[in-house]
C-alpha positions in Angstrom: 164.6 98.0 108.7 163.3 99.1 112.0 159.6 99.4 112.7 159.9 103.1 113.4 161.4 104.0 110.0 159.0 104.7 107.1 159.6 103.3 103.6 160.1 105.8 100.7 156.7 104.9 99.3 154.9 105.6 102.6 156.8 108.9 103.1 155.9 110.1 99.5 152.3 109.0 99.9 152.0 110.9 103.2 153.6 114.0 101.7 151.4 113.9 98.5 148.2 113.4 100.5 149.0 116.3 102.8 150.0 118.5 100.0 147.0 117.6 97.8 144.4 117.9 100.6 145.9 121.3 101.7 145.7 122.6 98.2 142.2 121.4 97.7 141.0 122.8 101.0 142.6 126.1 100.4 141.1 126.3 96.9 137.7 125.3 98.3 137.8 127.9 101.1 138.9 130.6 98.6 136.0 129.7 96.2 133.5 129.8 99.1 134.8 133.2 100.3 134.7 134.7 96.8 131.2 133.2 96.3 130.0 134.7 99.6 131.4 138.1 98.8 129.9 138.1 95.3 126.5 137.0 96.6 126.6 139.7 99.3 127.3 142.3 96.6 124.5 141.1 94.4 122.1 140.9 97.4 122.8 144.5 98.2 122.3 145.6 94.6 119.1 143.6 94.3 117.5 145.0 97.5 118.4 148.5 96.4 116.9 147.9 92.9 113.7 146.5 94.4 113.4 149.7 96.6 113.9 151.9 93.5 111.3 149.8 91.6 108.7 150.4 94.3 109.6 154.1 94.5 109.1 154.5 90.7 105.9 152.5 90.7 104.4 154.3 93.7 105.3 157.8 92.6 101.8 158.8 91.5 100.1 157.2 94.5 102.4 159.1 96.8 102.0 162.4 95.0 98.2 162.1 95.1 98.2 160.6 98.6 96.4 157.4 97.6 97.2 154.9 100.3 95.1 152.1 98.6 97.0 152.2 95.3 100.3 152.5 97.2 99.4 149.5 99.3 98.5 147.5 96.2 101.8 148.4 94.5 104.0 147.7 97.5 102.2 144.4 98.2 102.5 143.2 94.7 106.2 144.0 94.3 107.2 142.9 97.8 105.4 139.6 97.5 106.8 138.9 94.1 110.4 139.7 95.3 110.0 137.7 98.6 110.7 140.7 100.9 110.0 140.5 104.6 108.7 144.0 104.8 108.3 147.2 102.8 106.7 150.5 103.5 106.1 153.9 101.8 106.2 157.0 103.8 105.2 160.5 102.6 107.7 163.2 103.4 107.0 164.9 106.7 104.6 162.2 107.9 105.7 159.8 110.6 103.5 156.9 109.9 103.8 154.9 106.6 101.0 155.5 104.1 101.4 151.9 102.8 103.2 148.9 104.1 103.7 145.2 103.5 104.8 142.6 106.1 105.2 139.0 105.0 103.5 136.4 107.1 105.8 134.4 109.3 105.7 130.7 108.5 107.7 128.3 110.6 110.5 128.3 113.1 112.9 127.2 110.4 112.1 130.2 108.3 112.6 132.5 111.3 116.0 130.9 112.0 117.0 131.3 108.3 115.9 134.9 108.3 117.8 135.7 111.5 121.0 134.0 110.2 120.6 135.6 106.8 120.2 139.0 108.3 123.5 138.6 110.0 125.3 137.8 106.8 123.7 140.0 104.2 122.7 143.7 104.0 119.0 143.4 103.7 117.6 146.9 104.1 117.5 149.6 101.5 115.9 152.9 101.1 114.9 154.8 98.0 113.5 158.3 97.6 110.2 158.9 95.8 110.7 162.0 93.7 108.3 164.1 91.6 109.7 166.8 89.4 113.0 166.8 91.3 111.3 167.1 94.7 111.4 164.3 97.3 107.8 163.5 98.1 108.3 160.2 100.0 110.6 157.3 100.8 110.5 153.6 100.4 112.1 151.2 102.9 112.5 147.5 102.1 113.7 144.6 104.2 114.9 141.6 102.2 114.5 138.0 103.2 117.9 136.7 104.3 116.7 133.1 104.4 116.5 132.9 100.6 120.1 134.0 100.2 121.4 131.8 103.0 119.8 128.8 101.3 121.5 129.7 98.1 124.8 130.1 100.0 124.3 126.6 101.4 123.8 125.3 97.9 127.0 126.9 96.8 129.0 125.5 99.7 127.5 122.0 99.0 128.6 122.3 95.4 132.1 123.4 96.3 132.3 120.6 98.9 131.3 118.1 96.2 133.8 119.4 93.7 136.5 119.4 96.5 135.7 115.7 97.2 136.0 114.8 93.5 139.3 116.7 93.1 140.7 115.2 96.3 139.9 111.7 95.0 141.5 112.6 91.7 144.6 114.0 93.4 144.9 110.9 95.5 144.7 108.6 92.4 147.3 110.8 90.6 149.5 110.9 93.6 149.6 107.1 93.9 150.5 106.8 90.3 153.3 109.3 90.6 154.6 107.5 93.8 154.6 104.2 92.0 156.4 105.7 89.1 159.1 106.9 91.5 159.4 103.9 93.8 159.0 101.0 91.4 162.3 101.6 89.5 164.1 101.9 92.9 162.7 98.6 94.1 164.1 96.8 91.0 
C-alpha cells in the first residue's frame, strides 16, 4: 500500500465524523434559531402585557390627574418587571405625568442592554381608556440585558447537548466502522 492511500477504516471514520458533526451542528444551529425566535416572540408579548398592566392600574390616577399615585404605580410595576423606563402621559399633554427610569449600574449592564436592544423588541405602548375614551398612554422600555443573558444560557445548554451528542455519535460511529471493517480483515 502506498502512503497516500487511505485504508477503508480511515475513510469510513472520516466520513462518519464529518457526517455526524455536520448533523449535530445543523441541529444545534436550528435549535438555537428556533429558541431565539421563540424568545423574541415571548419578549414582545411580555413587554406589551406589562404596558397593559400599567395602563389598567393607572387608569384612575390618570383620569383624576394624580401624578403621585401614577408615579407610585409605574415605579412599583416597572421595578418589579425589571424595565429600563416607563412613563404615563395624559392625552393632549406633552410631558409625562409619571415616569420611571432604572438606575444605570455597571458598564457590563449597559453593554448587555445595548446588545439586547438590537436583538429584541423592547418598547411597547398601551392606551389608558376610561369608559371607551382614551385618556392617556403608557410607554415602556424593557431591559434587553435580561433576555440576552437568558439567550446565552440557552446557547450554552445547546452547545453542551451538542458536545454530548457529538461524543455519542463518535463512539457509535467507531463501533459501526469496526463492525464493517473487522470481517473484511479476517
